[in-house]
N, C-alpha and C positions, 0 to 999 in steps of 0.2 A: 557521310564521306570517312570519315578519320575514324568515327566507330570503326564500320566493315575493315579498313585496314587494320585497324590494331586489335581485331578480333583475329585476323585471320593467319594473323602475326603471333598471336598466341596460340590458336589451332597447329601450328607448322610448328611450334617448339615444342608443344602438345607430342606431338603426332611423330617427332627428335627421338624425346623423350624415354617415348612408349617402345617405340623396334629399337633406342639401345637398351633397355633395359630389357626386355625377354631376349636379345643377342647373346646380352654378360649375363646372364640367365643360363641360358642353353650351353653355354659352352663353360659354366662352371660346373651343371649335371651331368658334362658327357662323359668327363671320368669317371662317378661317382653312379650312372644309370641301374647299375643291379647290385650297389651297394644298399643297404638295409638306409641309412642313417647320412644324411647332407650337411652341410653346414652350418652355424648359425647362417652365413652371408648367403648362404642359396636360399634358405629360405625364407628372410628378409628381401629380396629379389625377384621372387615367386609370386611373393603378398602385394610385392608395390607392382608388380604386373597388374596385380588384380584388383588393386584403388584405378589404378590409369585406364583401364579397361570396365571399370563401374557401369554407367550407362550399358556399354554392353557386354554382360559379365562375362560370356563365355561366344568364341566364335561358332562355336559348335553347334549355336540353337537354327543354324541354318544349313542350308547343304554346302557344301566348297565349290559346285558346280555351278551355280547361281553366278561364283567370282573366282572365276581360273585365273591363275597367271597372277597378273601384279594387280588384277581389278582385286584384290583381295584391299586393297587400297581406299578404296569407295566407302565400307564400312569400318573402316578403321578410322579414314580424317573425319567421316562424318561424327564420329564419338569424339575425338580434336575439336571439330568444331562447335559438340555440344559445350563442354570442358570449357572452349575458350568463353562462350558466352556466361555461361554459369561465372567464372569468376569474373571475366569484365566488369557485370554487371550487379556481381556482388562489391566486387572493389568500390565502385561506381558511387554505391550506393554507403558504404560505408565512410565514404569518404563525404558527400554531403552533411552526414551524419555527423561526423568528429567539426564540421567545421561551423556546426552550429552552436 
C-alpha cells in the first residue's frame, strides 16, 4: 500500500510540474508568437515539456474529441503514472544496489 501511495504522490507532482511548465512556456511565447526568434528560456521550457510528456510524445496522436474538456487529464495523468512508476522503481533498484 505504501508503494502505491508513493507512486501516486510522484505522479501528482509530475502532473503539477507538467502543467505548470506548459503554462509558463505558453505565457513566454504569447508575446513572441509571430516573432522569428524565441528566447533561450522559452526554448528550454518547450524542450522540458517534450521530456515531461515523453511516453506520450504528443497529445496530438489521438483525436481531441476522445477527451473533451477536462477529460484531457486522463492521458496526461496516465503518462504521469508511468513516469512515477519508472522513477519509483529506479530509485528503489539503485538504493538496493548501493546498500550492498
